[in-house]
LOVEX-182381 format. One record per residue: residue number from 1; residue in three letters; y, z, x of N, C-alpha, C, O in turn. Coordinates in steps of 0.02 Angstrom, whole numbers. Example, Ala and Ser with C-alpha at 12.3 -4.5 7.8 and 13.67 -1.06 7.14 Angstrom:
NODE  num  residuo     npy     npz     npx    capy    capz    capx     cpy     cpz     cpx     opy     opz     opx
NODE    1      ala    -284     390     660    -225     390     615    -165     390     660    -166     423     712
NODE    2      ser    -112     354     642     -53     357     684       2     394     645      57     402     670
***
This chain:
NODE  num  residuo     npy     npz     npx    capy    capz    capx     cpy     cpz     cpx     opy     opz     opx
NODE    1      met    3014   -2146    3343    2956   -2107    3354    2954   -2084    3427    2937   -2027    3442
NODE    2      glu    2972   -2131    3472    2972   -2112    3542    3024   -2057    3562    3015   -2017    3608
NODE    3      glu    3078   -2060    3524    3132   -2008    3537    3105   -1938    3517    3118   -1888    3551
NODE    4      ile    3070   -1936    3465    3040   -1875    3442    2990   -1845    3492    2989   -1785    3509
NODE    5      leu    2947   -1895    3513    2896   -1871    3568    2932   -1845    3632    2915   -1793    3659
NODE    6      asn    2982   -1883    3654    3018   -1861    3712    3051   -1790    3703    3055   -1751    3750
NODE    7      trp    3074   -1776    3644    3103   -1715    3632    3054   -1658    3625    3069   -1602    3644
NODE    8      ala    2992   -1673    3597    2939   -1630    3585    2895   -1610    3647    2867   -1555    3649
NODE    9      arg    2889   -1652    3692    2847   -1643    3753    2861   -1578    3788    2816   -1538    3801
NODE   10      pro    2922   -1567    3804    2934   -1501    3839    2915   -1437    3794    2893   -1386    3821
NODE   11      leu    2924   -1442    3730    2907   -1389    3689    2828   -1381    3687    2801   -1326    3693
NODE   12      ile    2794   -1437    3678    2725   -1434    3677    2694   -1409    3736    2649   -1367    3734
NODE   13      ser    2720   -1436    3796    2692   -1410    3858    2708   -1333    3874    2669   -1297    3904
NODE   14      gly    2767   -1315    3849    2785   -1241    3850    2736   -1198    3810    2712   -1146    3833
NODE   15      leu    2723   -1223    3751    2678   -1186    3707    2606   -1184    3732    2571   -1134    3721
NODE   16      ile    2585   -1237    3766    2518   -1240    3794    2516   -1187    3851    2471   -1145    3852
NODE   17      gly    2565   -1191    3899    2571   -1140    3951    2574   -1069    3926    2540   -1025    3952
NODE   18      gly    2615   -1057    3876    2618    -990    3853    2552    -968    3821    2531    -911    3831
NODE   19      leu    2519   -1012    3785    2451    -995    3754    2405    -979    3811    2370    -929    3807
NODE   20      ala    2401   -1020    3866    2358   -1005    3920    2369    -935    3952    2322    -897    3963
NODE   21      val    2432    -921    3964    2444    -855    3989    2425    -799    3940    2397    -748    3959
NODE   22      tyr    2441    -812    3876    2419    -761    3826    2345    -749    3829    2324    -691    3829
NODE   23      phe    2303    -800    3833    2234    -789    3834    2205    -756    3905    2156    -719    3906
NODE   24      leu    2242    -775    3960    2224    -741    4021    2238    -666    4016    2198    -625    4038
NODE   25      val    2294    -648    3989    2312    -577    3979    2272    -543    3925    2256    -484    3931
NODE   26      arg    2255    -580    3873    2217    -550    3813    2148    -529    3836    2122    -478    3814
NODE   27      tyr    2117    -570    3881    2051    -548    3901    2048    -506    3960    1997    -504    3995
NODE   28      thr    2102    -472    3975    2103    -419    4031    2089    -355    4003    2114    -337    3950
NODE   29      lys    2048    -316    4037    2028    -253    4011    2073    -199    4038    2097    -202    4094
NODE   30      tyr    2082    -150    3995    2125     -92    4012    2096     -54    4071    2132     -37    4117
NODE   31      ser    2032     -42    4069    1994       1    4118    1960     -39    4171    1939     -95    4158
NODE   32      ala    1955     -11    4228    1917     -43    4281    1840     -29    4276    1821      19    4244
NODE   33      glu    1804     -65    4303    1729     -51    4308    1724      12    4352    1758      20    4403
NODE   34      val    1682      53    4330    1669     115    4372    1593     119    4393    1547     116    4352
NODE   35      glu    1585     125    4455    1516     139    4481    1517     188    4531    1546     179    4585
NODE   36      gly    1483     246    4516    1478     301    4557    1545     332    4576    1555     353    4633
NODE   37      gly    1591     336    4527    1659     365    4531    1710     320    4565    1768     338    4573
NODE   38      val    1686     260    4585    1736     210    4618    1751     158    4566    1705     128    4537
NODE   39      arg    1816     148    4552    1840     100    4509    1856      38    4541    1887      39    4594
NODE   40      thr    1835     -22    4513    1847     -82    4539    1897    -121    4498    1884    -136    4439
NODE   41      val    1954    -136    4529    2008    -179    4499    1996    -248    4522    2001    -265    4581
NODE   42      ala    1980    -289    4469    1965    -358    4482    1991    -405    4429    2007    -384    4374
NODE   43      tyr    1997    -469    4446    2022    -518    4397    1965    -535    4347    1907    -528    4364
NODE   44      ser    1981    -554    4289    1935    -573    4231    1907    -643    4245    1935    -683    4283
NODE   45      lys    1854    -654    4215    1823    -721    4221    1871    -781    4202    1876    -830    4238
NODE   46      pro    1903    -774    4147    1952    -825    4132    2006    -842    4185    2028    -898    4195
NODE   47      phe    2025    -791    4217    2077    -796    4274    2039    -830    4331    2068    -875    4363
NODE   48      lys    1979    -813    4345    1947    -842    4403    1937    -921    4387    1945    -963    4431
NODE   49      ile    1920    -937    4326    1912   -1008    4306    1978   -1043    4311    1980   -1101    4332
NODE   50      phe    2030   -1012    4293    2099   -1043    4299    2112   -1051    4370    2132   -1105    4392
NODE   51      ser    2100   -1000    4409    2116   -1009    4482    2078   -1067    4516    2104   -1104    4557
NODE   52      ala    2016   -1072    4497    1975   -1125    4526    2000   -1191    4501    2004   -1238    4541
NODE   53      ala    2018   -1199    4439    2041   -1261    4407    2108   -1279    4438    2127   -1338    4438
NODE   54      leu    2143   -1231    4465    2210   -1246    4491    2207   -1292    4559    2253   -1329    4577
NODE   55      ile    2153   -1285    4589    2145   -1326    4657    2143   -1398    4639    2186   -1433    4665
NODE   56      pro    2099   -1424    4600    2102   -1498    4589    2167   -1518    4554    2193   -1572    4565
NODE   57      phe    2192   -1475    4510    2254   -1491    4478    2308   -1501    4524    2345   -1550    4519
NODE   58      ala    2314   -1453    4576    2365   -1456    4625    2358   -1524    4668    2407   -1555    4687
NODE   59      val    2294   -1542    4682    2286   -1604    4717    2312   -1664    4680    2342   -1709    4708
NODE   60      phe    2299   -1662    4612    2328   -1717    4568    2404   -1713    4572    2437   -1765    4580
NODE   61      ile    2433   -1653    4565    2507   -1650    4564    2538   -1677    4637    2590   -1709    4641
NODE   62      leu    2498   -1658    4689    2522   -1681    4754    2520   -1759    4761    2563   -1791    4791
NODE   63      tyr    2466   -1787    4731    2461   -1861    4732    2520   -1889    4687    2553   -1937    4708
NODE   64      ala    2532   -1860    4627    2584   -1882    4587    2654   -1876    4623    2697   -1919    4615
NODE   65      met    2663   -1822    4661    2723   -1812    4699    2733   -1870    4751    2790   -1891    4763
NODE   66      ser    2676   -1896    4782    2685   -1946    4830    2709   -2011    4796    2738   -2054    4829
NODE   67      gln    2697   -2020    4731    2716   -2080    4695    2787   -2072    4664    2805   -2111    4619
NODE   68      ser    2823   -2025    4685    2890   -2016    4652    2939   -2071    4674    2934   -2103    4727
NODE   69      tyr    2986   -2078    4627    3037   -2136    4642    3088   -2109    4689    3091   -2049    4701
NODE   70      glu    3128   -2155    4715    3185   -2138    4758    3234   -2094    4720    3252   -2107    4662
NODE   71      gly    3255   -2041    4753    3299   -1993    4721    3264   -1936    4688    3296   -1887    4669
NODE   72      gln    3199   -1942    4680    3157   -1889    4651    3119   -1847    4702    3081   -1802    4684
NODE   73      glu    3129   -1862    4765    3089   -1832    4818    3092   -1754    4822    3042   -1719    4831
NODE   74      leu    3157   -1730    4816    3169   -1659    4818    3135   -1622    4758    3098   -1573    4767
NODE   75      ala    3149   -1647    4699    3116   -1610    4639    3045   -1617    4645    3011   -1567    4635
NODE   76      ala    3016   -1675    4660    2941   -1681    4668    2915   -1637    4723    2862   -1607    4714
NODE   77      gly    2948   -1630    4779    2925   -1589    4832    2924   -1515    4812    2879   -1477    4829
NODE   78      leu    2977   -1496    4773    2978   -1428    4752    2918   -1411    4706    2881   -1364    4718
NODE   79      val    2910   -1451    4654    2854   -1443    4613    2787   -1447    4648    2743   -1405    4636
NODE   80      gly    2778   -1499    4693    2718   -1502    4729    2706   -1442    4773    2650   -1416    4777
NODE   81      gly    2760   -1419    4807    2754   -1357    4849    2733   -1294    4811    2694   -1254    4834
NODE   82      gly    2764   -1287    4748    2747   -1231    4709    2671   -1231    4686    2638   -1180    4686
NODE   83      phe    2648   -1293    4665    2578   -1296    4653    2532   -1288    4707    2477   -1263    4696
NODE   84      leu    2550   -1308    4767    2510   -1300    4829    2507   -1225    4843    2453   -1197    4855
NODE   85      ala    2562   -1193    4842    2567   -1121    4850    2518   -1083    4800    2478   -1040    4820
NODE   86      ala    2524   -1101    4739    2487   -1067    4685    2409   -1083    4696    2367   -1039    4684
NODE   87      ala    2393   -1142    4718    2324   -1160    4727    2291   -1129    4788    2230   -1132    4796
NODE   88      ile    2336   -1100    4831    2308   -1061    4885    2311    -984    4867    2262    -949    4880
NODE   89      phe    2361    -960    4839    2374    -886    4829    2324    -863    4771    2286    -816    4781
NODE   90      phe    2323    -896    4712    2278    -869    4659    2205    -870    4679    2173    -818    4674
NODE   91      pro    2178    -922    4701    2102    -917    4723    2093    -863    4774    2043    -827    4773
NODE   92      tyr    2139    -859    4819    2129    -807    4876    2130    -740    4845    2087    -699    4861
NODE   93      gln    2177    -724    4800    2177    -656    4767    2114    -647    4721    2084    -594    4719
NODE   94      ala    2096    -699    4687    2041    -694    4631    1973    -689    4667    1931    -650    4644
NODE   95      phe    1959    -725    4724    1898    -729    4753    1885    -696    4818    1827    -682    4835
NODE   96      leu    1935    -682    4856    1927    -660    4923    1951    -584    4937    1936    -553    4988
NODE   97      val    1989    -559    4885    2015    -491    4893    1976    -441    4849    1964    -456    4790
NODE   98      ser    1958    -385    4873    1925    -334    4838    1968    -273    4842    1992    -254    4895
NODE   99      phe    1977    -240    4783    2019    -179    4782    1981    -130    4740    1971    -143    4680
NODE  100      lys    1958     -73    4770    1925     -22    4738    1957      42    4755    1991      46    4806
NODE  101      tyr    1949      94    4715    1978     160    4731    1944     216    4691    1911     206    4640
NODE  102      asp    1953     275    4718    1927     335    4681    1986     386    4689    2043     368    4703
NODE  103      asp    1970     449    4679    2023     498    4678    2054     514    4748    2109     540    4756
NODE  104      glu    2012     497    4797    2028     518    4869    2047     454    4909    2092     458    4950
NODE  105      tyr    2015     400    4899    2022     343    4943    2039     273    4913    2024     264    4854
NODE  106      ile    2068     227    4947    2076     156    4930    2028     116    4974    2027     123    5035
NODE  107      tyr    1987      71    4939    1942      34    4977    1964     -39    4968    1959     -66    4913
NODE  108      tyr    1986     -71    5019    2017    -135    5016    1989    -181    5064    1976    -163    5122
NODE  109      arg    1979    -247    5041    1947    -291    5086    1983    -358    5072    1992    -377    5014
NODE  110      ser    2004    -394    5125    2032    -460    5124    2015    -497    5190    1997    -465    5239
NODE  111      pro    2021    -561    5189    2014    -601    5254    2069    -583    5304    2056    -583    5364
NODE  112      ile    2129    -569    5282    2177    -556    5326    2177    -484    5357    2187    -476    5417
NODE  113      cys    2166    -435    5316    2170    -370    5348    2099    -339    5357    2095    -282    5382
NODE  114      gly    2043    -372    5338    1974    -348    5349    1954    -293    5298    1984    -288    5244
NODE  115      asn    1907    -254    5314    1891    -199    5272    1927    -134    5292    1929    -114    5350
NODE  116      arg    1957    -103    5239    1997     -44    5254    1981      11    5204    1975      -4    5145
NODE  117      thr    1973      72    5225    1968     129    5186    2022     181    5204    2023     209    5259
NODE  118      val    2068     193    5155    2126     231    5173    2137     284    5120    2128     270    5061
NODE  119      gln    2157     343    5138    2173     398    5088    2237     378    5050    2281     342    5074
NODE  120      trp    2236     405    4988    2294     394    4945    2357     427    4973    2413     407    4958
NODE  121      gly    2347     477    5015    2404     508    5046    2446     459    5087    2504     474    5102
NODE  122      asn    2418     401    5106    2454     348    5145    2493     305    5099    2523     258    5125
NODE  123      leu    2497     314    5037    2533     276    4988    2606     284    5005    2629     341    5000
NODE  124      ser    2646     237    5024    2714     246    5044    2766     216    4992    2823     239    4988
NODE  125      lys    2745     167    4953    2791     136    4911    2755     106    4852    2699      82    4856
NODE  126      val    2792     110    4794    2769      74    4731    2828      33    4713    2883      61    4711
NODE  127      gly    2822     -36    4698    2875     -76    4679    2853    -129    4630    2796    -129    4606
NODE  128      tyr    2902    -175    4616    2893    -232    4572    2926    -289    4603    2982    -281    4627
NODE  129      ser    2896    -349    4607    2928    -412    4632    2942    -457    4571    2897    -478    4534
NODE  130      trp    3004    -471    4562    3024    -518    4505    2997    -588    4521    2979    -626    4476
NODE  131      leu    2996    -605    4582    2973    -675    4603    2901    -679    4587    2880    -728    4557
NODE  132      met    2860    -629    4606    2785    -635    4595    2770    -613    4522    2715    -626    4496
NODE  133      gln    2818    -580    4490    2803    -552    4423    2744    -503    4425    2702    -503    4381
NODE  134      ala    2742    -462    4477    2685    -421    4488    2707    -350    4521    2754    -348    4560
NODE  135      asp    2674    -297    4506    2686    -236    4541    2649    -237    4607    2602    -275    4617
NODE  136      tyr    2671    -196    4651    2633    -188    4716    2638    -116    4740    2683     -77    4723
NODE  137      ile    2590    -101    4780    2591     -39    4813    2588     -52    4889    2556     -99    4913
NODE  138      val    2621      -9    4926    2623     -17    5000    2585      46    5026    2604     103    5010
NODE  139      val    2534      36    5062    2490      86    5092    2488      80    5166    2473      25    5191
NODE  140      glu    2502     132    5203    2495     131    5275    2432     120    5296    2389     159    5275
NODE  141      gly    2413      69    5339    2349      55    5359    2319      -6    5323    2266     -31    5342
NODE  142      ile    2354     -31    5269    2330     -88    5232    2388    -132    5227    2381    -191    5246
NODE  143      gly    2444    -112    5205    2503    -154    5192    2515    -159    5116    2500    -112    5078
NODE  144      arg    2542    -213    5094    2557    -223    5027    2498    -245    4984    2464    -292    5006
NODE  145      ile    2484    -220    4929    2427    -231    4885    2462    -258    4822    2500    -221    4792
NODE  146      trp    2450    -322    4799    2472    -344    4740    2434    -321    4683    2373    -320    4687
NODE  147      cys    2468    -299    4624    2435    -274    4568    2462    -309    4506    2509    -284    4474
NODE  148      ser    2431    -369    4489    2449    -405    4429    2428    -375    4365    2377    -341    4361
NODE  149      asn    2465    -388    4318    2443    -363    4249    2383    -401    4221    2360    -386    4167
NODE  150      met    2357    -453    4259    2300    -488    4239    2235    -458    4272    2180    -484    4263
NODE  151      leu    2244    -405    4309    2185    -371    4338    2154    -327    4286    2188    -291    4249
NODE  152      asn    2084    -331    4285    2049    -282    4241    2059    -211    4272    2043    -199    4330
NODE  153      gly    2084    -165    4233    2094     -98    4258    2168     -86    4286    2184     -35    4316
NODE  154      tyr    2215    -140    4273    2283    -132    4296    2318     -72    4264    2345     -30    4300
NODE  155      ala    2320     -67    4199    2354     -15    4165    2330      53    4189    2370      98    4201
NODE  156      glu    2260      62    4196    2234     125    4219    2255     137    4288    2271     194    4304
NODE  157      leu    2256      83    4336    2278      93    4396    2351     119    4408    2366     164    4447
NODE  158      met    2394      84    4367    2469     100    4370    2479     173    4347    2520     208    4376
NODE  159      glu    2443     197    4296    2444     268    4277    2423     315    4333    2454     367    4347
NODE  160      phe    2370     294    4362    2341     336    4418    2398     342    4478    2417     395    4504
NODE  161      val    2420     280    4494    2464     275    4549    2532     322    4530    2558     360    4571
NODE  162      ser    2551     314    4469    2611     353    4445    2598     432    4456    2641     470    4479
NODE  163      ala    2535     448    4438    2519     522    4447    2517     540    4517    2542     594    4534
NODE  164      lys    2488     496    4566    2482     509    4633    2554     515    4664    2564     559    4706
NODE  165      lys    2604     476    4645    2670     471    4670    2713     534    4649    2760     553    4683
NODE  166      ser    2694     564    4592    2730     621    4568    2719     687    4609    2748     739    4592
***
């Protein structure tokens, strides 16, 4: 029986992870919220809950990493480092970054770059990062703006950006 459980654990954890990602994407809206002609691209409530839950989970993983056996330090450190990076990046993007736009301007706010209002004419690059599994746009005066497919209004934004780039 224990052999079956050892074989099934990775499959079960992979299915749970896949199901979690499915629901995060499933509850993402095609269109952004619009107020006075300004579209707000933001993460959904399930993604924000996931981001907040990631912080204590990462603390638990870091504790478990500190209990690793001799010879497991490198693997445990890589896993712990990945969870630590995710526990910083996801809540930062979900709670501290604001991305709005209209036909003329991009309105961007983050703790790193502050409040910026930049014309779409400053759009210099559109790309995709395989490491982050997300699109990005580079705008002079702001820098790189990450555009995850888990953002409400992501599909609408990418269509708009494609039309602006043409």
